[in-house]
Structure formats: C-alpha cells, structure tokens
VEXRONU-547375 format. One line per 10 residues: number of its first residue (from 1); for each residue x, y, z of N, C-alpha, C, O. Coordinates in pm, 1 decimal, decimal comma. Example, Ala and Ser with C-alpha at 12.3 -4.5 7.8 and 13.67 -1.06 7.14 Angstrom:
! VEXRONU-547375
1	1319,0 -569,0 780,0 1230,0 -450,0 780,0 1320,0 -330,0 780,0 1423,6 -331,9 846,5 | 1285,0 -225,0 708,0 1367,0 -106,0 714,0 1290,0 3,0 787,0 1340,9 113,8 803,9
! end
This chain:
! VEXRONU-547375
1	-523,6 3409,2 -972,3 -511,3 3284,2 -899,9 -535,3 3313,4 -752,5 -480,5 3408,6 -696,9 | -616,3 3232,1 -691,6 -648,4 3253,8 -551,4 -558,4 3169,3 -462,7 -490,1 3078,1 -509,2 | -559,9 3201,1 -336,3 -483,4 3124,4 -238,7 -532,3 2980,0 -235,8 -453,1 2886,9 -221,2 | -664,5 2962,2 -249,7 -720,3 2827,1 -251,7 -664,1 2745,4 -367,7 -629,2 2628,7 -350,2 | -655,3 2805,8 -485,3 -599,4 2736,7 -602,0 -453,3 2700,0 -579,2 -408,8 2590,9 -614,8 | -380,2 2792,2 -519,9 -238,9 2765,7 -489,9 -223,9 2648,3 -393,4 -138,9 2561,4 -413,0 | -305,5 2646,2 -290,7 -300,6 2536,8 -192,6 -339,5 2404,6 -257,6 -278,4 2301,4 -230,2 | -440,5 2407,7 -343,1 -484,5 2286,0 -410,5 -372,1 2230,5 -498,1 -346,4 2110,1 -497,4 | -306,8 2315,9 -571,5 -194,8 2272,1 -657,0 -80,0 2218,1 -573,1 -15,9 2119,9 -610,6 | -53,9 2282,4 -459,4 52,7 2235,5 -371,4 21,2 2096,0 -317,7 109,0 2009,8 -314,1
11	-103,6 2073,2 -276,0 -143,1 1941,1 -227,2 -134,7 1836,7 -337,6 -89,1 1724,9 -313,6 | -177,9 1871,6 -457,4 -169,6 1778,8 -569,7 -24,8 1744,0 -601,5 7,7 1628,6 -629,1 | 60,7 1843,8 -597,5 202,4 1823,0 -624,4 265,0 1732,4 -518,1 341,7 1641,6 -550,3 | 232,1 1757,6 -392,6 285,2 1675,3 -284,3 236,0 1531,7 -296,7 313,2 1437,9 -276,5 | 108,1 1513,6 -329,7 52,5 1379,8 -345,5 126,7 1305,2 -456,8 165,3 1189,6 -439,5 | 146,3 1371,0 -569,5 216,1 1307,1 -681,8 358,6 1270,4 -642,0 406,8 1162,4 -676,2 | 425,3 1358,3 -571,2 562,5 1332,9 -525,5 566,2 1213,9 -429,7 651,6 1126,2 -442,3 | 473,7 1211,2 -334,4 467,8 1101,7 -237,2 440,2 967,8 -305,4 499,4 866,2 -269,1 | 351,1 967,5 -403,5 319,5 843,9 -475,5 439,7 795,9 -556,8 464,8 675,7 -565,6 | 512,7 888,0 -615,0 632,6 850,5 -690,2 737,0 789,3 -597,2 799,0 688,5 -631,2
21	756,6 849,3 -480,9 851,9 793,5 -383,9 808,4 654,9 -338,3 891,0 564,4 -326,3 | 680,4 638,2 -313,1 626,7 509,1 -270,0 653,4 402,5 -376,7 695,9 291,4 -344,9 | 628,2 436,9 -502,9 652,9 343,9 -612,4 800,9 307,1 -620,0 835,0 190,0 -636,7 | 887,7 405,4 -607,8 1032,1 380,0 -615,4 1079,2 292,0 -500,5 1163,1 204,0 -520,1 | 1026,1 314,9 -380,8 1064,2 233,0 -265,1 1020,8 88,3 -286,2 1098,1 -3,8 -260,1 | 899,1 67,7 -332,7 849,4 -68,7 -353,3 927,1 -140,1 -463,2 960,1 -257,9 -449,6 | 956,4 -69,7 -571,6 1035,0 -130,6 -679,1 1175,5 -166,6 -630,2 1227,2 -273,8 -661,7 | 1236,6 -76,6 -553,4 1370,6 -104,4 -498,1 1363,3 -221,0 -399,3 1450,6 -307,8 -399,1 | 1259,6 -223,1 -315,6 1242,2 -334,0 -220,7 1234,3 -466,2 -295,3 1298,2 -563,9 -256,1 | 1157,0 -469,7 -401,6 1141,3 -593,1 -476,9 1271,2 -636,2 -543,5 1300,6 -755,5 -552,2
31	1349,0 -538,9 -590,6 1479,8 -571,7 -650,0 1571,6 -631,6 -543,1 1636,6 -733,6 -566,2 | 1576,4 -567,7 -426,4 1660,4 -618,2 -317,5 1612,8 -755,9 -271,3 1694,2 -843,8 -243,1 | 1482,8 -773,9 -263,9 1426,6 -902,0 -223,0 1457,7 -1010,5 -326,4 1488,2 -1124,3 -290,6 | 1449,7 -974,7 -453,2 1484,6 -1068,9 -558,9 1630,5 -1109,5 -552,2 1664,0 -1226,0 -573,5 | 1718,1 -1013,0 -522,4 1860,6 -1043,6 -509,2 1884,5 -1135,2 -388,8 1966,4 -1226,9 -395,3 | 1813,1 -1110,0 -279,6 1824,1 -1194,3 -160,2 1782,5 -1337,9 -194,2 1853,3 -1432,9 -160,8 | 1667,8 -1353,0 -260,4 1618,1 -1486,1 -295,7 1712,9 -1555,1 -393,4 1735,1 -1675,8 -384,3 | 1768,3 -1478,7 -486,4 1862,2 -1536,7 -583,6 1985,4 -1592,3 -512,7 2036,0 -1698,3 -549,6 | 2034,0 -1520,6 -410,4 2148,0 -1571,7 -333,0 2110,0 -1701,2 -261,2 2190,0 -1794,4 -253,7 | 1987,6 -1706,5 -208,7 1940,8 -1826,9 -140,3 1937,9 -1946,4 -235,7 1964,0 -2060,0 -196,0
41	1905,5 -1918,7 -362,2 1894,2 -2025,6 -461,9 2027,0 -2054,6 -531,6 2036,4 -2149,0 -610,0 | 2129,6 -1974,0 -503,4 2260,6 -1996,7 -563,6 2268,8 -1959,4 -710,4 2343,8 -2021,5 -785,8 | 2193,0 -1859,1 -752,0 2194,2 -1816,8 -892,3 2319,5 -1736,3 -924,1 2377,8 -1672,5 -836,5 | 2359,7 -1740,2 -1049,8 2473,5 -1660,2 -1094,5 2434,4 -1512,0 -1093,4 2317,5 -1478,5 -1074,6 | 2531,2 -1425,1 -1113,3 2504,1 -1280,8 -1111,2 2404,3 -1240,5 -1219,9 2312,9 -1162,0 -1194,6 | 2421,6 -1293,6 -1339,4 2329,3 -1261,8 -1449,4 2189,9 -1317,9 -1420,9 2089,3 -1251,1 -1444,6 | 2184,9 -1440,4 -1370,1 2056,2 -1500,2 -1336,1 1988,8 -1423,0 -1222,1 1867,0 -1405,5 -1221,5 | 2068,5 -1377,9 -1126,9 2014,8 -1302,6 -1012,8 1955,4 -1170,6 -1058,6 1850,4 -1128,9 -1009,7 | 2021,9 -1105,1 -1151,7 1970,3 -977,8 -1203,5 1837,4 -1000,3 -1276,1 1742,2 -924,5 -1257,8 | 1832,2 -1103,9 -1357,3 1707,8 -1135,8 -1429,0 1598,2 -1175,0 -1330,6 1482,3 -1137,5 -1348,4
51	1634,0 -1249,7 -1227,6 1534,9 -1291,6 -1128,7 1479,9 -1171,3 -1052,0 1359,7 -1164,1 -1026,4 | 1566,5 -1077,3 -1015,2 1521,6 -956,8 -944,1 1420,8 -879,8 -1029,2 1322,6 -827,1 -977,0 | 1444,9 -873,3 -1159,7 1350,5 -806,4 -1249,4 1217,8 -881,9 -1255,3 1111,6 -820,4 -1265,0 | 1223,6 -1015,2 -1249,5 1101,2 -1095,5 -1246,7 1019,7 -1068,1 -1120,4 896,8 -1063,9 -1124,6 | 1088,7 -1049,8 -1009,1 1019,2 -1020,8 -883,4 950,6 -884,6 -892,2 838,1 -868,5 -845,0 | 1017,7 -787,1 -952,3 956,5 -655,3 -971,3 829,7 -668,3 -1055,2 726,2 -611,1 -1020,9 | 837,6 -743,2 -1164,8 721,3 -762,7 -1251,7 608,6 -838,0 -1181,0 490,9 -811,2 -1204,9 | 644,8 -931,0 -1095,0 543,5 -1010,2 -1024,3 456,0 -922,0 -936,4 340,2 -955,5 -911,1 | 509,4 -810,7 -890,0 433,4 -722,7 -800,7 318,9 -653,5 -873,3 229,8 -598,9 -808,2 | 318,6 -654,3 -1004,5 212,1 -588,9 -1081,0 91,3 -679,5 -1104,5 -6,9 -636,5 -1165,0
61	97,1 -804,5 -1057,3 -12,6 -898,3 -1078,9 -137,1 -860,3 -1000,3 -248,6 -872,9 -1050,8 | -118,9 -814,2 -877,7 -232,1 -774,7 -793,6 -184,3 -671,2 -692,2 -64,3 -655,5 -669,9 | -278,3 -601,9 -632,1 -243,8 -501,1 -532,2 -186,6 -568,8 -408,5 -226,0 -680,1 -373,5 | -94,1 -501,3 -343,5 -33,7 -555,1 -222,4 88,4 -638,7 -253,1 135,5 -645,2 -366,7 | 137,5 -701,5 -150,3 262,4 -776,1 -162,7 243,5 -927,6 -170,0 341,1 -1002,0 -179,2 | 119,6 -972,7 -165,8 93,7 -1117,0 -164,5 147,6 -1186,8 -289,2 195,6 -1299,9 -281,0 | 139,9 -1120,4 -404,1 190,2 -1181,1 -527,1 341,1 -1203,4 -520,5 391,6 -1303,1 -572,0 | 412,4 -1111,2 -457,6 557,6 -1124,2 -443,7 591,3 -1237,3 -346,7 678,2 -1320,0 -374,3 | 522,2 -1240,0 -234,0 546,4 -1345,3 -134,9 518,2 -1481,8 -196,3 596,2 -1575,4 -178,3 | 408,8 -1493,6 -267,6 371,4 -1620,0 -331,2 478,0 -1664,2 -432,2 514,8 -1781,6 -436,0
71	527,5 -1570,3 -513,8 630,8 -1603,3 -612,5 757,7 -1652,5 -543,8 813,3 -1756,0 -580,4 | 802,6 -1577,0 -443,6 926,3 -1615,1 -375,4 912,2 -1750,0 -305,8 1002,0 -1833,9 -313,2 | 800,3 -1770,8 -238,6 780,5 -1897,4 -168,9 782,8 -2013,6 -267,4 845,9 -2116,1 -241,5 | 714,5 -1997,8 -379,7 713,6 -2103,7 -480,3 850,9 -2129,1 -540,7 892,6 -2244,0 -555,8 | 920,9 -2021,5 -575,2 1052,2 -2036,4 -638,4 1156,5 -2091,9 -541,8 1235,8 -2178,5 -578,6 | 1156,3 -2042,0 -418,3 1253,3 -2090,4 -320,0 1227,2 -2236,9 -285,6 1320,8 -2316,0 -274,2 | 1101,7 -2272,1 -269,3 1066,4 -2410,5 -239,0 1105,3 -2502,3 -354,7 1160,0 -2610,4 -333,1 | 1076,7 -2458,7 -477,4 1112,5 -2538,9 -595,7 1263,8 -2557,1 -608,3 1310,4 -2657,9 -661,4 | 1340,4 -2458,9 -559,1 1486,0 -2467,6 -566,2 1544,6 -2547,5 -449,6 1666,2 -2563,6 -439,5 | 1457,3 -2597,2 -361,9 1504,2 -2678,3 -250,0 1551,7 -2598,6 -130,4 1618,8 -2652,9 -42,6
81	1518,0 -2470,3 -125,3 1558,1 -2386,3 -13,0 1456,0 -2404,1 99,0 1335,3 -2393,9 76,8 | 1505,8 -2430,7 218,8 1417,9 -2448,1 334,1 1371,6 -2310,1 381,5 1447,8 -2236,8 444,6 | 1247,7 -2275,6 351,1 1194,2 -2144,0 387,2 1045,3 -2155,7 414,5 983,5 -2259,3 390,1 | 989,8 -2047,9 465,4 845,8 -2043,8 487,7 797,1 -1899,9 470,8 876,1 -1807,7 450,5 | 667,4 -1883,7 479,5 603,0 -1754,6 461,7 658,8 -1650,0 558,8 682,2 -1535,6 519,6 | 680,0 -1687,9 683,3 729,1 -1595,3 785,6 868,2 -1543,5 751,1 894,4 -1423,7 762,3 | 955,7 -1631,4 710,1 1093,0 -1590,1 675,3 1092,7 -1493,3 556,5 1168,7 -1396,5 554,7 | 1007,9 -1519,5 458,9 999,4 -1431,4 342,4 944,1 -1295,3 383,2 993,9 -1192,3 337,6 | 843,9 -1293,5 466,8 786,7 -1165,5 512,6 886,0 -1085,9 597,3 887,2 -962,9 591,4 | 968,3 -1154,1 675,2 1072,8 -1085,3 750,8 1174,8 -1022,3 656,1 1216,2 -908,0 675,5
91	1214,3 -1096,7 555,1 1307,7 -1043,9 455,6 1245,1 -925,9 382,1 1312,5 -826,7 354,3 | 1116,6 -936,6 350,7 1045,4 -829,7 281,2 1046,2 -702,0 366,0 1073,1 -593,7 314,2 | 1017,3 -713,9 494,3 1016,7 -597,2 582,7 1156,1 -536,1 593,8 1171,2 -414,0 591,3 | 1257,5 -620,9 606,0 1395,8 -572,1 615,1 1436,4 -501,0 485,7 1496,5 -393,7 489,6 | 1403,6 -560,4 373,2 1440,7 -500,6 244,3 1362,4 -372,9 217,4 1413,0 -283,2 150,0 | 1240,6 -362,7 268,4 1164,7 -239,1 250,8 1229,7 -124,3 327,6 1238,9 -12,5 276,9 | 1274,5 -152,0 449,1 1343,2 -49,2 527,9 1473,2 -7,6 458,9 1506,0 111,0 453,5 | 1545,9 -104,2 407,1 1670,2 -75,8 335,3 1641,9 5,6 208,7 1714,2 100,6 178,5 | 1538,0 -31,2 135,5 1501,6 40,0 12,8 1461,3 183,5 43,9 1498,6 275,4 -29,0 | 1385,8 203,6 151,1 1344,3 338,9 190,2 1466,1 426,0 219,7 1473,1 541,4 177,2
101	1561,9 369,4 292,9 1685,4 443,7 322,1 1758,8 479,8 193,4 1802,8 593,5 176,3 | 1771,7 384,0 104,1 1842,5 409,0 -21,9 1773,8 515,1 -105,0 1840,2 604,4 -157,6 | 1643,0 507,8 -118,0 1569,5 605,5 -198,8 1578,9 743,4 -135,5 1598,7 842,3 -206,0 | 1565,3 751,6 -4,8 1573,5 881,3 63,0 1713,3 940,7 50,1 1728,4 1061,1 29,7 | 1815,5 856,2 61,9 1952,6 904,1 42,8 1973,8 954,1 -99,8 2040,1 1055,2 -122,8 | 1916,8 881,9 -193,3 1931,3 915,5 -335,4 1862,2 1046,1 -368,5 1911,3 1122,9 -451,2 | 1748,8 1072,6 -305,0 1674,0 1194,7 -333,3 1710,6 1308,0 -237,7 1655,4 1417,7 -246,6 | 1803,8 1281,0 -146,2 1852,0 1382,3 -51,0 1741,7 1441,6 33,6 1735,7 1563,2 52,1 | 1652,9 1355,3 86,2 1544,9 1403,6 171,8 1582,5 1392,1 316,8 1503,6 1428,1 404,1
! end
C-alpha cells in the first residue's frame, strides 16, 4: 500500500463522515422545525411527533430546503397561523444551528 492510497482512503473516509453528519444535522433540523410548527398549530404531543416525521419526509421531495418551506407555509396557513416565508426561513436557520449543536454534542466533536 502506498502513501497515496492511504491518503485517498483517508479523504474518502472523511468525505463519508462529513456527509453522514450533514444528513443527521438536516434530519434533526427538520424534526425541530416540525415540532416548532406543530406548537404554532396547537397540535397534541402525538400529532406533533407525527407531523415532525412528515416534515422530515417532505425534505426528500427535492434537493434543498424549498420543499420543507413550502410544506410548512401551506400547513401553517391552512391551520390559520399568521406566518410568512421570512418567518419560516428564520425558524429554519435557528433550528439548523440548534440541530448542529445537538449533533456535535452527541458525537463529541
């Protein structure tokens, strides 16, 4: 095994690790965002848990966060909550920072 092979494997390993962390942060962000939206809509604890899972699933519709923002805006508006795109994006940014902290604490990085 050459030094080049070792370096290549190390880079591949780091890339895989970074992608896994990124996925975990986004999934946690979506769960936290779903819980936030559920509180805004006055859902019960069981309904809030199910709704948070729906928000996580909604993120798989397309790349990026637009699918999540669209879902939340539609659901919050339908529930009579006074909100807009800007407020949802602010919550999304706040929950992403919170999710990153939680994941990093959990993985002891």
